[in-house]
N, C-alpha and C positions, 0 to 999 in steps of 0.2 A: 239095472239100478233104478230105484224108485226116485222120481223127481222130487217128491215131498221131502225125502231125506237129504237129497243132494243140494237143494237150493236155498236152504235156510228157513222156510216156513215151519218145519217141524220144530227146530230149536226155539223159535220165537213163541210158537203155540205152547210147547211144553213149559217153557219158562214162565209164561203168563199163567198157565194153569196151576203150576206149583206155587207161584207167588200169591195167587188168589185163593188157594186152598183154605177153606174155613171162613173165607170172606164172601165169596160169591158161589151160588149154586147154578150150575150150568144145565141147560136142557137143549134139546135139538129143535131148531126152527125149520121145519120142512119147507115152508113157503119160500125162504131165502137160502136154504141149504147152508146155514150157519149155526154156530153155537150161540146160545142166547142166555144172558143173565139180566136180572132186574134188581135194582137196589134203591134204597132211600137216598134222597139228596144229601142227607147228613154224611154220607160216605163218598160223595162225589170228588172232593179234593184229593183224597188218598188214592182212589181208583184212577182218576185222571193222571195223577203223578206217576203211578206205576205204568200205565199204558204208554205215556209219552217217552218213557225210557227206551222202549223198543219200537214204538210206532211214532216216530218223531216228525212226520209230515202231517200237518193238520190243515184240512180244507173245510170251509164253511160256505154259507150262501153268498158271501161277498168275494170269495176267492175261487170258487169252483170253475168259473169260466176260464181261468188261467191254468187249470190242472191238466196233467197229461191225459191223453185219450183213455187210458185204462181206468183212471180214477173217475172220469166222467161216465164211463160205461157202468161202473159199480153204482154210482149215484143214480143213474137212469134206472138200473134194476130195482132200486129202492123207491122209485117214484119221485125222485128229486130230493132237494135238500131245502129245508125251511130255516129261517133265522132261529138260532139256538141249537140247531143240530150240527153235528160235526162228522167228518170222516177222517179217521186217523189211519196212516199207512206207514209201513216200512218203505224202503226205497222203491218207488213205483217204476223206476227205470230198469229194474232187474226182470228176468224172465218170470220169476215167481216172487210174490211178496204177500204180506199179510195186511188185511184191512180190518178196521173196527168202526162200525156205525154207532154213533153216540146219539141217542134219541131221547130227549127229555119228554115226559108225558105232559099232557094238558093239565093234570091235577096239581102240578108244581111240586109234587112230593116224590116222584119216582123217575128213574132213568133206566132205559134199556140199552144194552150194548149187544151187538151182533158181530161175531168175529169169524173170519175164515181166510184161507189162502186164496189168492187170485193168480191165475196163470195167463201170461201173455200169449203163450202157445199151448194148445191142449196137450196135456201130458199123455204119455204112452199108456199109463195105467187106466183102468176103468173107473168111472165116476163112483160106482158103488164102493169100490175099494178105498177111494179117497174119503168118502163119507165115513166109512168105518174107522179109518185112521184118525180123522178129525175127532170123531166121537170118543175114541179110545184116549186120545191125548187129554181130553177134558173130562174123562171119567163118566161119560154118558153111556149107560148100559142098554138102552132100548133102540 
């Protein structure tokens, strides 16, 4: 059995992909092994509202110190968290959960979001297979 299918991340990712269809264009971010979308701040309220329906744990620069170890590990992989940046997650106490890094740009006009599943224990499946599945869920063809 595939851990992505059995632990919830697939459902969360597919739901977000479907909800954002026609709103966000996803591409692959090889640097962080996440899907990536960029949008104008005019859309931030709507996009944030949709995200927090499924990723209802929100961490920022003032709360990251109290976050579970897995959440701090994700933030460390992104090089830390600055004021204005957020990390949204589903339940980080599960074996596998979904995270979304919310990074406003310095130009004050654009926000990037990066989204992926996180595994507390490495899954049995290979990482290339996980990448292909994540890309498939978000309609990324390359």
